N, C-alpha and C positions, 0 to 999 in steps of 0.2 A: 448349319440352321437345322433344328428337329421338323420332322415331317412324318405324316400317317399316310397309309394307305386307305380305300374304299374299304377294301377287305378287312383292314384291321378293324376299324371303325364298327364295321356289321359284324364283328364277333365278337365285340366288347359286351362283356358281361356284369362285370361289377358296377359300372355307372348306370346300370338301367336303364339304356335307351331305348331296349326291346323294338330292335328293328327286324325287317324283311326285306329280301331282296325281290322286287316285282318284274323287272325289266332293265335289262343293259349290263348283263355280267361281263360283259367284254372289257368293261372300263373300269373293273373292281382294283386294277392296278395303280386309277388316278389318285394323284397326291394332293394333301390337303395341308398346307403350311401355315396357315393364318385363323388364328383362334374366332375370329369374327363370320358372324353367318349373316345372311341376307334375303329379305323376302322380295321376289321380282313382279312385283305387280305392276309397276312401271313398265317393266320388259313385257308382261302380257298385253300389253295397250299398245303395243309396237313400238315403244322407247326403249330399245334393248342396250345404246349407250352406256345407261348406268349399270349393267350388270358386271362383278368383280366375277369374273370365272372360278378363281382360286378358291372362293368361298362356297361353303356349304348353302344350296337354296333352299329354300323352306316353301312350301305351298300348303296353307292351311285352307279353311273352309271359304274363307272369303275370295282368293285365288281361283279357287277351285269352281266357286259362286260365278263367277265373273266369266270364266271361261266357257260357261253353260250358257250364257247369253250371249254368245259369238253362234254363227254357222261353222259347222265342221271346217270349209274350208279356209274362212279365216281365223280360226284357233290353230288350224294347223302350219297355215303361214305364219303366225307371232311364234309358233313354236319352233318351227325349224329355225329361223333369226334366231331364238334364244340356243337351241341346242348346236348351231353352228359355232357357239364361241368357246368352244371345246370346256364345257363346266365339267366340275369334280363331283357331282353328283346332287339330284334333286329327293326332298323326303317331304314323302304326304304326312300330314298328322291327322290325328284325331279316327286313325284307323278308317277314312273314307274310303267309297270305290273311286276307281280312278277311269277316266273316259278312255276308251281303247286307241283314240289318235294319239293321247299323250304315252301310253305303254307304246304303240308302232313307233313314235320317233325316238322314243329315251332307246330303243333296239336298234334303230337306223343307225343311229349315231354313238353307240357303244357308250352311253352315257348312264350311270346306274341310278335305276330311279327306285327309292326305299319307302317301306311306310313303317309308322310308330302308331300304337296305340293312345300316345299321350296327347295332349292338348298343344296348340302350338306355343303358349306360354312356359308351359312345365316343359316342354323339350327343349326349346331355346334354353332355360336356365338348366338343362343337365347337360346339353350339347356343347354350352359355352364353359360350361365349369372343367368338363371333361377335357376340351381341348388345350383349355388354358395350363391345366395341368401336366398335358402332355407335351405342349408344342412351345410355351414360354420359357425362357433361360431361366436355371435352375444352376446354383453353385453351393461351393460351404465355405464357410469361416468359422476361422478359430475366435473363440470369444463366449462371452455367457451373455444369453437374453431374457431378461426379467420385464415384467409387468409390473409398474411402480405408477399409481395412480390411473391408471389407464394409459398410460406412454410407456409404448415398447423400448426400453433402452436396452442397446446393444453394447456390453462392456469390451474393450477390446486393451491388448496390452501384453508384454512380454510374458512367457510362461515365468511364474512364480511370484507376480507383480501383487498379487492378491487378489485377481477376480472374483474366484469362487468363494471366496471370505466374505469379499463386499457384497455380493450375491446373497449368502446366507446370514448376514446381519440383515438385509431388506427383509428375508423371508419371514426371521422373527419377527418383524415389525409388521408383517399379515400382508405382504407384496407375493407376487407370482411368479414360480419359476417356469419358464418356458422351455430353456435348452441350457446346455454348460459342456464347454470343452468345442465339440463340434455343431454348427448349425447351418441349416440346411436352407438358404435362401431362395426365395422364389419369387419373380415380376408377375403382379397381377395389374391389369389392364384398367385405368390408361397409365399410371405412374404411381403405385402403391409395390412397397415391397416387404414380403412375408417371413417369419421365420419361425422354423419348427425345429424339434428335436431329431435327431437319426432314432431309426427303431429301436436299434440294440442298447441306446443310452438315453431314452426317455426317461424322465424323472429322476436321473441318477446325477450326482455330482460328486466330484472329488476334491477332498479336504486333505490335504498332507498332515501325516501324523494322524488321519482317522480313517482314512481309505475313502473305498465309494459310499455313498451314504444315498437310501432310496427316498427322496425327499415326499414322495406320496404316502408311504408307509409311516414316516416320521412325525410329518406336520396334516398329513389328509389331503383331500382332493381339493379342498379349498386351497392349497397351497401351488396348483400347479395349473398350467392351461396348456392345450394340443400346439397352437400354432398364436402369434399377436404379429399385427402390422408395425414394422420397426419405424419408431418417430423421432430417435435421437441416437446420435453414436458417442458414444464417450470411451477416451483413450487413456488409462491409467500409465502415467509414466514415473520413474524414478526422480524422486529433487535431485534439483542440481543449481545449487547455489549462484552457478555463474550462469546461468540461464533466465533470461527475462521472459516470465511468462504473463499474459492476458490479466489485466490488474480492475478494466473498466469491464470488458463484455460487452463490448460497442461493435468489435469486429466479428462477421460472419463469417463462418468457417464453413466449407462442406465435405462431405466423406459420400464417395460414388458407387452405386451398386448397380449393376445392370442399367447404367445411363441415368439412374434415378439418383438425385440429388438429396442428401439428408443432413439435419444441423449436424455440426460436429464441434465437441468439446476436448481441449486435453488437460487433464486433471493432474498435477504432480502431487504423488502420493510419498509419504516419510514418516518419521515418529511424530506423533500428537496431532496427526491431521486425520478424522475419523472419514473415511471415504465412503461408509455408506450414507453417513448424512449428507456430505457433498453430493452424491448422487439422487438422492431423495430430494434434496432443495432443485437440485437440475433438473428434475422432472418436473417439480411445481413451477420453476421458470419458464419450461417450455410449454408447460398447457396456458400460462400467464401470454405468451407471445403468439400463440396461435389464437388465442382472442384478440388480438390487436394490443397487449400493453407490453410495451418494449421497457422494463427498469432501468437499462443503463444508458439506452437514448435519451428517456426521459430526463436522467438525471446529465446527461452531457448539454441536453437542451438547455436546462435551469442554469447550469455552469456558465454556459455561452449566452444567456441573458443578462447574468451578474456581472459577467467579465464587460458585457457592451454598456451596461449600466455604471459599472463604476468607471471606465474610461470616460464616458459622456460627462461623468460628475467632474471629473478632473480635468478634461478640458474645458468646461465651463469656469472650473475656479482659476484657470492659468489665463483664460481670456479675459474675466474680470479682473484680475491682480494687474493686466497691463492695461486697462481702462483706468483705472485709478492713477 
């Protein structure tokens, strides 16, 4: 499981967190393992059982103003109850002045007390994005990721099956390449999978016979994008006459990435089958499904109604003949 120390978060510069240490240096080795944060408003009021010690605790102007309404003794008592739960750290936002008794408790319990100039809303957005990038699961997949009509389509299949050629045809139709060959996939809460290219391979595509192509230079910036949510997984497989392929599309198959199940389609490719067109239509069909319209199920329901009606008429004819 990925983890970060408070020391690492404090020293982070690229994320623009702008943190400084005020007290509790003895706890800089504390570990953060979850990307969620918490504002301990209820805990300051004395209900500390709702605290999640492993999360970064945010104290904004509302929380500090509430502390200021208490006597020093009451505030210290509530803070002791909070600090006894072995918090990872607390962050004061908006560059606010910190009460001396809060500094004292942080130092006494070796709990890092940090401060940032950012507003609470801005800092929460920054720290959540940073923690998600560093803590949530990541992996790499072989394939091609392309944006078709806003649908992130992950093309998979054996080497040489024609994934890159299919993607190139879609780019010629005006769609956008995200990554070719090696795709870095990342989980984003609550259950979204994003894909992006590796640093060295960004914007590049390998086409057998042509070599390595720079899609950005060939087609312009409108033909690429940095990252995309993966909405549909399509596996290209060689056409096999003896294999029975799905002909109705009623069956819903799934492809699992980091615990998230994504719609999965297997498309046989062979002479006379335009893979680019089929993938584009699959993306359009996925858009319809997301809007609640399922063509295959609608056809199945219509077929079942017709069959039921035919059976009813046939039964009525037989009963009527017997009565005569």
